[in-house]
N, C-alpha and C positions, 0 to 999 in steps of 0.2 A: 433143257436142263436148268435147274435152279439151285442156288446155293443158300444155305441157312446159317446165320451167324448167331452165336450165343454170347451175350455180353451183359454187363450190369446184373450180376447175381444170377445168371442163367436165363434171363429173359430172352426170348427168341424174337429176332427182327427179320421179317421176310423180305424187306425192301432194301436193296443194295444202295439206293440213293440216300436213304436215311442214315444208313451205316456210314456212308461216305462223309456226310455233313457232321456226323457225330465225331468222326475221327479228326476232321478239320478243326472242330471246336476244341478238341482236346490237344491239339498240337501246341507245342511250346511257343512262347511269344517271339523268340528270336527267329523262328521259322516262318513268321507271318510276312506276307508281302506288303509293300508299301500301300497298295490300294486297300488292302484289308485293314491296315492300321488306320488309315484316314477314314474309312467307313465306320469303324468302331468308335473313333474319336468324335465323328460327327453325330453318331447316335447318342453318345454320352452327353455331348454339348446340348443337343436338342432336349434331352431329358432334364438336364440341369436348368436350362433356360425355362422350360415349362414349369418346373417346380418353383423356381425363383419368381417367375411372373405370378404364379398362383399365390405364393406367400406375400408378395407385394400388394396384390389386390385384397387379400384377406386382412392384412395388417393396415390397409388404407394409408400406406406411406405417402402416396401422392395427394392425400387429403381431399380426394374427390367426394367421398361420402360425407365428410365433415362440411365441405362446401355446399353440398346438396341440402344437408340439414339446416345450415345457416340460411340458405336461400329460402327454404320452406318457412323457417321462423320469421324471416323478414317479411315474407308475403303475408303471414298471419298478423304480424304487427301492423302492417299497412292496412289490412282489412279492418282491424280493430280501430285504428286511427280514423279511418273513413266513417265507421259507424259512430264513433264519438263525435266527429265533426258534424255528422248529420243530426245528432241529438243536442248540439250546442245551443241552438236557439231556444229549445224547450227548457234547458237547464238555466239559461239566462232569465227567462220569464219566471221560473220558479224562484231563483235567487232574488230577483227584484220584488216578487210578492212577499218573500220571507223578510226582506229588509224593511219593507213598508209596514208589515205587521209588527216587527220589533220596535220600530220607531214610534208606532202608534201606542204600543203598550208602555214604552218608556216615557212618552209624553203625557200619558194618563196618570203616571205615578207622581207622588208628592215630591217636590223638589227639596233638596237638602237645605236646611235653614240654620240660622244661628241657634235656634231652640234645640235642634238636633246636636249641635256642637256641645251645648251645655249638658244635654242628656247623656251622651256617650262618655264625656269626660267625667261626669259625676259617677257613672257606673264603673268606669275604669278605676277611679280613685277609691271607691268603696271596695272593689275587688282586691286592691293592693294595699289596703290599710293606710290610705292617705286621707287626712281630715281636711276637707275643703272649707275654708272660711269665707271665701268670696269668689264668684265667677262672673266676669263682666264681658259680654260680647262687644266687639267693636264694629265700626262701619265697614261694609264690603267695598272692594275696589277691583276693577278689571272684570273681564268676561271670559267665559269658557274655561280652558285649562289655565289661563292666566289670572282668573278670578281668585281673590284671597280676602280674608278678613281676620282681624286679630281677636284673640280670646285671652283676656288677662285673668289670672287666678292667684289667690293667696291660700296657702295650706300649711298644715303642721304635720310632720311625720318624722321618721328616722331615715338614715341614709340608705339602708338596704331597700326599704319600701319605696323611697323616692326613685331609686334607680330602676326598680321594677315597674313603677308607674311610667317613667319616661320611655323605657323599652317597650312597654305595652302599647304605646302610641302607634307602633307599626302594625298592630292588629285591628285598628279601627277601620270603618268603612271608607273614610276619606283621609287624605294626607294631612297630618298635623305636625308641624315642625316647631320645636322649641327654639326661639331666637333670642330670648333674653331671660336668663334664669339667675336669680340672686338667692343665695342660701346663707343663713346665719344661724349660729347656735343660740337657742332661746331656752335656757333651763335644761331640762332633760331631753328635749326634742329639738328639731330644726324648724325654723321659720323659712318658708319658701315663697318667693314671689316670682312668677314666671309669666311670659307672654308666648302664646302658641299662635303660629301663623297657619290658618286653616285654608286648604285648597280643596274645595268641594268637588272640583272636576278631575282630581287625580286620586289614585289609590296607592297606598303604601305596599312595600314588599314585606311580608311577615318575617320577622327575625328576632323575636323576643325570647327572653329566658324567664323562668319562674323565679320566685323569691328564693327558694332553696338553691336553685342553680346559681343565682347571683351570689348567695352567701358562700357557696362552695367553690367559686371561681378561684383559681390559684395558678401557680407556675408549672403545672404538671403536663402541659401540652408539649408536643415535640416540634412545634413550629420553629422556624428560624428566628422569629421575633416574638417575645412574650410581653404581655401587658399585665402588670400587677394590679389586681382589683383590691381595694381596701377602703376603709372608712376613715377619711381624714379628720372627721369630727369626733372620733371615739376618744374617751378619756385617756386611753393608753397612748394614742397618737399625739394628743395634745401635750402629754408629758414626756414625749420621746426625747426631747432636747432639754437637758438640765442646764442650770446656770453654771457657766464655767468662766473663771477669770480670764479676761483678755480675749475671749472668743465671742464672735457674733452669735446672736440668738437666731438659730436656723431650725427649720422644721421640714423634714422630708415629706412631701405631699404625694409624689408619684415617682415611679421608676419604669422606664422603657428601655429594654436592652435586647441585644442579640448576642451571638457568641464572641464578638470582638469588641463591640462598643456599647456604651451605656449613656443614657440621657435621663437626668434627674430633674424633677420639678421641685424646687425648694422655696419655701415661704420665708422671706427675710423681713426685717423691720421696715424695709423700703418697698415691700411688695413681692409678689411671686416672680421667680425667674427660673430659666432652664440652664442647666450646666451639663456639658459633655465631659466624658472621661478625659482627665488630664488638664481640664480647664481650671483657672484660678477663680475663686469666689472669696472676696474680701482678702484676708491675709492667709487663707488656706487654699489647698489644691485638692481637687477631686481625683483621688489616686486609684481606687478600685471599687468594684461593686459585686454584689451577689444577688440572690433571688429576692431579698427583702431589705437590703440595707446598702449604704455606701460608706466609704471611708474617706475622711478628710485628713490631710496632713499639713502640719505647720512645723517646718524643720524636721526634727526627729520625733516630735509628738504627734500622735494620731488620735482621732476620735471617730466614732461610728454613729451615723444617723440611721435609725431603723424606722420602718413603718409597720403599722399593725394591720394585718390582713382582716378582711371582713369576716365576722363570725355570727 
């Protein structure tokens, strides 16, 4: 004799064993035995542990895969270093051969002479509107990078073109340093006598400005410290200081300042001198400054010394 149960929407189950386990599974939790509870908890723990271990491996939280990749990269670098080390003798021979070739070519070229000094200085003067009256090379002294020779020259030009010429020295093939420059006004132009020290074994760093750039130089930069560029030989500058009773004849030649302090170069009857903000000059005191002038005070009376910017 067999019994047939209908459950779950009328589905027929012919096995009483299956029906028994279904009933046990549907039993309320409070009716579970302690063994059953431990068995279910163990199954859940195993499943959670398995999922956690899988996620740990996939996320590489233990950095095993990263360590393997780093080890592989280190092995590749080691192999590359071994190959480079094996090629080192050949690279040294090629470098020695290249150095010998360069030295041979350099030795075959014409050495820089005083005639080259005269040539490049004459070309630079012509490019910058400087009229050379005389160029006299001097005797060389020293060897190698310490070797030097003087080059004395006399010229006529204006202040802007003179500054352009001096700055253009940095573009020459060899280093030429002006060490003694004397400038005097001679009529409508300037008479210049200078000595250049030529180092044929050294090369300058280019840092020149064009004539127009020199003429346009002003106090528009945003630097902490500004240098005023001007022509101290211009007629306006020469007349910047008018005759005043009881006051020294002073002429503002240059002005260097930052946001807090000022340093003025002043031409006095006794020669040029520098004065800082607040310093006494004669019977006057340097009280304030702006971009192109300074103020001198004597008691309650003040006067302003202005400079003319290059134009």
